[in-house]
C-alpha positions in Angstrom: -18.0 -3.3 -18.3 -18.2 -2.8 -14.6 -20.9 -4.4 -12.5 -23.7 -2.2 -11.3 -23.3 -0.5 -8.0 -26.7 -2.0 -6.9 -25.0 -5.4 -6.9 -23.1 -4.3 -3.7 -24.5 -3.4 -0.3 -25.9 0.1 0.0 -23.2 1.2 2.4 -20.4 -0.4 0.4 -17.6 2.2 -0.1 -16.1 2.8 -3.5 -13.0 5.0 -3.9 -9.6 5.5 -5.4 -6.2 5.7 -3.8 -2.9 7.6 -4.1 0.3 8.0 -2.1 2.0 11.3 -1.1 5.5 10.8 -2.6 4.0 9.4 -5.9 1.9 12.5 -6.6 2.6 15.5 -4.4 6.1 16.6 -5.4 8.7 16.5 -2.7 10.6 19.5 -3.9 8.4 22.2 -2.3 6.1 22.9 0.6 8.8 22.6 3.2 9.2 18.9 2.8 12.5 17.4 3.9 14.4 14.7 1.9 13.1 11.2 2.3 15.0 8.0 1.7 13.3 7.9 -1.7 14.9 11.1 -2.7 18.3 9.8 -2.0 17.6 6.4 -3.4 16.4 8.1 -6.7 19.6 10.2 -6.7 21.7 7.1 -6.9 22.4 6.0 -10.5 20.8 2.8 -11.6 18.1 2.6 -8.9 15.2 4.1 -11.0 14.4 2.9 -14.5 14.2 6.3 -16.0 16.6 8.1 -13.5 13.6 10.2 -12.3 12.5 11.2 -8.8 9.3 12.3 -7.1 10.6 15.9 -6.8 7.7 17.2 -8.9 5.6 14.0 -9.5 2.1 15.0 -10.5 2.4 18.4 -8.7 -0.6 17.4 -6.6 0.7 19.8 -3.9 -0.5 22.7 -6.1 -3.2 20.9 -8.2 -5.0 19.1 -5.4 -8.3 20.9 -6.0 -8.4 19.7 -9.6 -7.6 16.1 -8.4 -10.3 16.2 -5.7 -12.8 17.5 -8.3 -12.0 14.4 -10.4 -12.7 12.2 -7.4 -16.0 13.9 -6.8 -17.1 14.0 -10.5 -16.5 10.3 -10.8 -19.0 9.8 -8.0 -16.6 8.1 -5.5 -17.5 7.9 -1.9 -14.0 8.1 -0.4 -10.4 9.0 -1.1 -7.5 7.0 0.3 -4.5 9.3 0.6 -1.3 9.4 2.6 0.5 12.0 4.6 4.3 12.3 4.0 6.3 11.9 7.2 9.1 13.9 5.5 6.7 16.7 4.8 5.0 16.7 8.2 8.4 16.3 10.1 11.3 17.0 7.7 13.8 15.7 10.3 11.5 12.9 11.5 10.8 14.8 14.8 10.1 18.5 14.3 6.7 19.7 12.9 6.6 21.6 9.7 3.5 23.9 9.9 3.5 24.4 6.2 3.1 20.6 5.6 0.4 20.3 8.2 -1.5 23.2 6.7 -1.4 21.5 3.3 -3.0 18.4 4.7 -5.5 20.5 6.6 -6.6 22.1 3.3 -6.7 18.7 1.6 -9.0 17.1 4.2 -11.3 20.1 4.2 -11.4 19.9 0.4 -12.4 16.2 0.6 -15.3 17.0 2.9 -16.5 19.9 0.8 -16.8 17.5 -2.1 -18.6 14.7 -0.1 -15.5 12.5 0.0 -14.7 10.4 3.1 -11.0 10.9 4.0 -9.2 7.5 4.5 -5.7 8.4 5.7 -2.6 6.2 5.5 0.1 7.5 7.8 3.1 5.9 6.1 3.4 5.0 2.4 7.1 4.6 2.2 8.6 8.1 2.5 10.8 7.8 5.5 12.7 11.1 6.4 16.3 10.7 5.3 17.5 11.8 8.7 15.9 8.8 10.2 17.3 6.6 7.5 20.7 7.8 8.5 20.0 6.5 12.0 19.1 3.0 10.7 15.5 3.6 9.7 13.4 0.5 10.1 16.4 -1.5 11.4 16.5 0.7 14.5 14.0 -0.1 17.3 13.7 3.6 18.1 11.6 4.0 14.9 8.6 2.7 16.8 8.4 5.5 19.2 9.2 8.1 16.6 6.5 6.8 14.3 4.0 7.0 17.2 4.9 10.6 17.8 4.4 11.3 14.1 1.0 9.5 14.1 -0.3 11.4 17.1 0.8 14.8 15.6 -1.2 14.0 12.4 -4.1 12.8 14.5 -4.1 16.0 16.6 -4.4 18.1 13.4 -6.6 16.0 11.2 -8.3 13.4 13.3 -11.5 15.1 14.0 -12.4 14.9 10.2 -11.0 11.6 9.2 -13.1 8.5 8.3 -10.3 6.1 9.2 -6.6 5.9 9.8 -4.2 3.1 8.5 -0.8 3.1 10.2 1.3 1.5 7.5 0.9 0.6 3.8 2.4 -2.8 2.8 4.9 -3.7 5.6 6.3 -6.5 3.3 7.4 -3.8 0.9 8.7 -1.6 3.6 10.8 -4.4 5.1 11.4 -7.4 2.8 11.3 -5.8 -0.7 13.4 -2.9 0.5 15.9 -4.6 2.9 16.3 -8.1 1.5 15.5 -7.9 -2.2 16.8 -4.4 -2.5 14.3 -3.1 -5.0 13.0 -0.2 -3.0 14.5 2.4 -0.8 16.8 2.0 1.1 17.9 -0.7 -1.4 19.6 -3.1 1.0 20.2 -6.8 0.4 20.9 -8.0 3.9 19.0 -10.7 5.9 19.8 -9.1 9.3 18.5 -5.7 8.2 15.5 -7.3 6.6 14.7 -9.4 9.7 14.9 -6.4 12.0 12.7 -4.4 9.7 10.2 -7.2 9.5 9.7 -6.9 13.2 10.1 -3.2 13.7 7.5 -2.3 11.2 5.0 -4.3 13.3 6.3 -2.8 16.5 5.9 0.7 15.1 2.3 -0.2 14.1 1.5 -1.5 17.6 3.1 1.4 19.3 1.2 3.9 17.1 -2.1 2.1 17.7 -1.6 2.5 21.5 -0.8 6.2 21.1 -3.7 6.8 18.7 -6.2 5.0 20.9 -5.0 7.0 23.9 -5.7 10.2 22.0 -9.3 9.1 21.1 -8.7 8.1 17.5 -11.3 5.8 16.0 -11.6 3.3 13.1 -7.9 2.3 13.0 -6.4 -0.3 10.7 -3.4 -1.4 8.7 -2.9 -2.2 5.0 -1.2 -5.5 4.0 -0.4 -6.7 0.5 -1.0 -10.3 -0.5 0.4 -12.3 -3.5 -0.6 -15.8 -4.4 2.3 -18.2 -4.1 2.0 -21.4 -6.2 4.6 -24.0 -7.0 6.2 -23.7 -10.5 5.9 -27.5 -11.0 4.9 -30.7 -9.2 8.2 -31.2 -7.4 8.4 -31.4 -3.6 11.1 -28.7 -3.8 8.8 -26.3 -5.6 6.0 -27.0 -3.1 8.4 -26.2 -0.2 9.5 -23.0 -1.9 6.0 -21.8 -2.5 5.0 -22.5 1.1 8.1 -20.6 2.3 7.3 -17.6 0.3 3.6 -17.7 1.4 4.9 -17.7 5.0 7.2 -14.7 4.4 4.8 -12.7 2.2 1.3 -13.6 3.2 1.4 -15.0 6.8 4.2 -13.1 8.7 2.3 -9.9 9.2 -1.3 -11.1 9.5 -0.5 -13.8 12.0 1.4 -11.4 14.3 -1.4 -8.8 14.1 -4.0 -11.4 15.0 -2.0 -12.8 17.9 -1.1 -16.0 16.1 2.7 -15.6 16.3 5.2 -15.6 13.5 5.0 -18.6 11.1 7.6 -21.3 11.9 8.4 -21.7 8.2 9.5 -18.1 8.0 11.2 -18.1 11.4 13.6 -20.8 10.1 15.5 -18.1 8.2 14.4 -14.8 9.8 14.4 -15.9 13.4 18.2 -16.0 13.9 18.4 -12.4 12.9 15.5 -10.9 14.9 16.3 -8.4 17.6 16.9 -9.9 21.1 13.7 -10.1 23.1 11.4 -9.7 20.2 8.9 -12.1 21.8 8.0 -9.5 24.4 6.7 -7.2 21.7 4.1 -9.6 20.3 1.3 -8.5 22.6 1.7 -4.9 21.6 1.8 -5.8 17.9 -1.5 -7.7 18.3 -3.4 -4.6 19.4 -7.1 -4.9 18.3 -7.8 -3.6 14.8 -11.1 -2.0 13.6 -10.5 -3.1 10.0 -7.9 -4.6 7.7 -6.9 -3.3 4.3 -6.0 -5.8 1.6 -3.9 -4.9 -1.5 -4.0 -7.5 -4.2 -2.4 -7.5 -7.7 -1.1 -10.9 -8.8 0.5 -14.2 -8.1 4.0 -15.7 -8.5 5.1 -19.3 -9.2 8.0 -20.5 -7.1 10.7 -23.1 -7.5 13.9 -24.2 -5.7 17.1 -22.2 -6.1 20.3 -23.7 -4.7 22.1 -21.6 -2.1 21.3 -19.7 1.1 17.8 -19.6 2.5 15.1 -18.9 1.3 16.2 -20.8 -1.8 13.5 -19.2 -4.0 13.2 -18.8 -7.8 10.2 -16.8 -8.7 8.4 -16.7 -12.1 5.3 -15.1 -13.5 2.5 -17.4 -14.5 1.2 -18.2 -18.0 -1.9 -15.9 -17.9 -2.0 -12.5 -19.5 0.1 -9.9 -17.8 0.0 -6.2 -17.1 2.7 -3.6 -18.1 4.4 -4.5 -14.8 4.7 -8.2 -15.9 2.2 -9.1 -13.3 -0.1 -12.0 -14.1 -3.8 -11.1 -14.2 -5.6 -13.6 -11.9 -8.8 -12.0 -10.4 -9.8 -15.1 -8.5 -6.8 -14.7 -6.3 -8.6 -11.7 -4.7 -11.6 -13.7 -3.6 -9.3 -16.5 -2.5 -7.4 -14.3 -0.2 -10.4 -12.6 1.2 -12.0 -15.9 2.0 -8.8 -17.3 3.4 -8.3 -14.3 5.7 -11.8 -14.6 7.1 -11.4 -18.3 7.6 -7.9 -18.5 9.0 -7.1 -15.1 10.6 -9.6 -12.3 10.9 -13.1 -13.9 11.2 -15.7 -11.2 10.9 -13.4 -8.2 11.1 -14.3 -5.6 8.5 -12.0 -5.7 5.5 -11.4 -3.3 2.7 -9.8 -3.9 -0.7 -7.5 -0.9 -0.4 -5.6 -1.3 -3.6 -6.1 -3.2 -6.9 -5.2 -1.9 -10.3 -3.1 -2.4 -13.5 -0.7 -0.6 -15.7 -1.0 -1.0 -19.5 1.6 -1.2 -22.2 2.8 2.1 -23.7 0.6 3.4 -26.4 -2.5 1.6 -25.0 -2.9 3.8 -22.0 -3.9 7.4 -22.8 -7.6 7.5 -22.6 -9.0 4.4 -24.3 -8.0 1.8 -21.7 -10.6 -0.9 -22.4 -8.2 -3.6 -20.9 -8.2 -1.7 -17.6 -12.0 -1.5 -17.6 -12.1 -5.3 -18.1 -9.5 -5.8 -15.3 -11.5 -3.7 -12.9 -14.8 -5.4 -13.7 -13.2 -8.9 -13.1 -11.8 -7.9 -9.8 -15.0 -6.2 -8.6 -16.8 -9.5 -9.5 -14.2 -11.3 -7.4 -14.9 -9.0 -4.5 -18.6 -9.7 -4.9 -17.9 -13.4 -4.8 -16.1 -13.0 -1.5 -19.1 -11.1 -0.1 -21.3 -14.0 -1.3 -19.0 -16.4 0.6 -19.6 -14.5 3.9 -16.6 -12.1 4.0 -17.3 -8.9 5.8 -16.1 -6.8 2.9 -16.9 -3.1 3.3 -15.3 -1.4 0.3 -13.0 -1.3 -2.8 -10.4 1.3 -3.7 -8.9 1.3 -7.1 -5.1 2.0 -7.5 -4.7 4.7 -8.6 -6.6 7.9 -9.3 -3.7 9.4 -11.3 -0.8 8.2 -13.4 2.1 8.8 -11.1 5.7 8.1 -10.0 5.8 4.3 -9.9 8.8 4.1 -7.5 11.8 2.2 -9.0 9.9 2.0 -12.3 9.8 5.8 -12.6 7.2 7.4 -14.8 6.8 4.5 -17.3 4.0 2.4 -15.9 0.6 4.2 -15.8 -2.0 2.9 -13.3 -4.3 5.9 -13.3 -7.9 6.3 -14.0 -6.8 9.8 -15.1 -4.0 10.3 -17.6 -1.3 12.8 -16.6 0.8 14.6 -19.1 4.0 15.0 -17.1 5.2 18.0 -19.1 2.1 20.1 -18.9 0.5 18.4 -15.9 -2.8 18.2 -17.8 -5.2 15.7 -16.4 -7.4 13.7 -18.8 -10.0 11.2 -17.6 -9.7 7.7 -19.2 -12.4 5.3 -20.3 -11.9 3.6 -16.9 -12.7 6.8 -15.0 -15.9 7.2 -17.1 -16.7 3.5 -16.4 -16.6 4.1 -12.7 -18.6 7.3 -13.1 -21.3 5.4 -15.0 -21.2 2.6 -12.3 -21.5 5.1 -9.5 -24.7 6.5 -11.0 -26.3 3.1 -11.4 
């Protein structure tokens, strides 16, 4: 059971989130290919060999999906625009793509939903990937041009804008671990991407502010890093991963510099003169988004830096293999306020779970319990003085789960991928009941 809405402040925002490539369908509407289309076309990259070409067909069924948001009683919808749809070559506007997002934002407002835009949720135009993508410093200016084009068309109706979703995934997961597009395993590529994503954010923030945009932020993901055992080596590994995953981005954004523990391995591969970008990267934020799902246990692995062996913990896990540990959410929110952001407004911009096959059609009691536990963790952070302003569940719909394909289902709403029929789950009804309370 979910807590009552009355347990949260009256102006606390409740919503659900999606991402363009995961739901819209990239095969129509004038969208150009993104690096996810080419990554998915490469054998072995996607668990079920699928792509986001059709996804949930949100491009055509968006009115149905917004009705589901409204009927659940949500206050806000966190969505993303696709760079590859707005600018198929990364530079030239596609009127058909902008018209779609124009209709989408108007549809939100007609249904009483606040539009929370994320400019980049991983769908880099393939043309820009050909030119080095996030490894190339030019990406910062190009991203700023894209941001201001979207702001010019939609900005008068948006409740907020986030520049990037999960820079760690954009840079490290995709360029060092190789799990996401572009699928590289290269410390030099990863190090440059770790810096250029932040430079792109800072450059876009300057351009958006100059155009009068308001309520600007960024969305970071955080994952608890604990030692796998009591050895000094495991403690060092956990601290190193914490620096790479949890400190690299927030410290730079808050003007605290990159963490020395991470610079030991990343520093030698950063672009020359990176220090001169740090002031731009630390442009003032209006709010911070926090995505939280799980924790990992870390031990020592012989070989090159960062010498990490990651394991899942002993607690119950989701369909993704992610350990369920709700207290980690309140721990991170408190830690952020104490060590980095002070009283800066913060939103939980993603939190959710996928269930095992066969358990996740409409009777998803385990998901209802998961949401309730994490909402109570959010309430605990509020009680400890965190300036928490809202909570967005991931995700509204079952969708294309990146390299995992269409297997994992995170949605409050079940999607039959053959017929595209939407069926609200028990978790959707639980939120609906909560919103009325």
